[in-house]
N, C-alpha and C positions, 0 to 999 in steps of 0.2 A: 317179286314176291308171290304174286298169284300163280305164276307158272311153276314156281318151286312147290307151292301147295298142291297144285294139280299133279305134279310128278309123284308126290308122296301119298296122295289120297285117291288117285284115279282107280286103283284096283279095289279099293274098299267101297267107293261110291258107285262105280260103274260108269261106263262110257255114255250110255244113253241118258242117264239121270244127270250126269255132269254137263253134257252138251245142252240138254234142254234147259236146265237152270241157268247156265252161263248165258245162253242166248236171251233168256227172259230178263236177266239182270242187266245185260247190255242194252236191251230195248228199253227197260225202265230208266236207266241212266240217261240215255239219249232222248227219250221222251220228256224227261225232266228238263233237259237243256232246251228242248223245243218249247215247252210251256213257259219256262222262264224267259225265253227269248234271247238267251245268251247275252244277258244285259251287262255282265261284267267279265273281265278277263279271268278273274278268280274262279267264277262258276264254270267257265269253259275249261280252265286248266284242271280243276279238281274232278269235275264230272267226266270230262273228256279223257283224262288220264286214267280214271277208274275204269271207264268203259274199254279203253285200249288195253289195260292190264287184264281184264276179264276176257276180252276177245283173244288175247295172246294164249290163254289156256285152251281155247277152242282150236287154235292152230296146232298147238302141241298135241292135243287129243286126236285131231284128224290125221296127223302123221303117224300116230300110234294105231288108230282104228282102221285106216284105209288098207294096210297090208293084211289085216286080220280077216277081212271079208272076201278076199280073193282066194281062189284055190292056189295051192302052192305052185302049180305048173304055170300059172299066168300072173303071179303076184307082182312081178317086176313090171309087166305090161300095164297092169291096173294102176300101179303107183305112177307110172310114166304119164298115162292119160290124165289122171287126177291132177298131177303137178302141171301138166300142160294147160289144163283149164284154169288153174290158179294163176299161172303166168299170163294167160290171155286176159283174164279178169283184171289183173294188176295193170295191164297195159291200157285197157279200155276205160276203167273206172275213173281215172283222173280227168279224162276228157268229159265224161258225163257229168261229173261233179262240177267241173268248170262251167258247163252250161247251166246247171241248176243254180249254182252260186250266183252267176251273172244275172239270171232271169228272176230268181225268187228270193235270194238273200241267204244269209248264213243259217237261219233257223230251219229253212227248208232242207238243208244238207243233213241236219240232225234228224229230222223226221224221215228223210229218205233212208238213212242208216237204221233208224228204229224199225222201219217197215221191213228192211232186209233182215234184221234180227228176229222179227216176228215170224217171217217165213222160215228162217233158220231154226227157230224153236219148234215150229210145226214139223219140219223135216226131221229134226233130232228126235222128236217124240216117236217117229216111225222107224228109228234106227233098230237094227238087230243088236241086242245086248251080247257082247262077247266076253264079258268078265267071267273068269273061272271056267272057260270052255276050251276044249282042245281045238286047235286050228282046223284039223281035218274034219271035225264035227260041224264047224261053222260053214266052211266052204270046201266040200269034198272034191 
């Protein structure tokens, strides 16, 4: 549902604003899980699912945004490198999370993700807004 809302609203809200707010919301949901200590399966299910849904909108947004910031002549190369980094992170992250989970417990996983979301919000705030701009003006 959140991804569908993103698809309908992203051109009105703007990429920069959507990404910043989405990262902040994800961070807030995961910080809540950390503070609550993930005491019940229901809290993990509801808050974790909500965070996952909002994070899904960021994924959709980045697949829209990434091609917009590269010049036309190297757009495919830029997307390829961005996707390669995504795949590398997807391969490494489970190992890191396994170590964190084994050493510090489940609540530490949520605080780790919340910290990543905070960094994401900071970086999203620095994004170039591409809404209602011609691609050649963004990246000539």
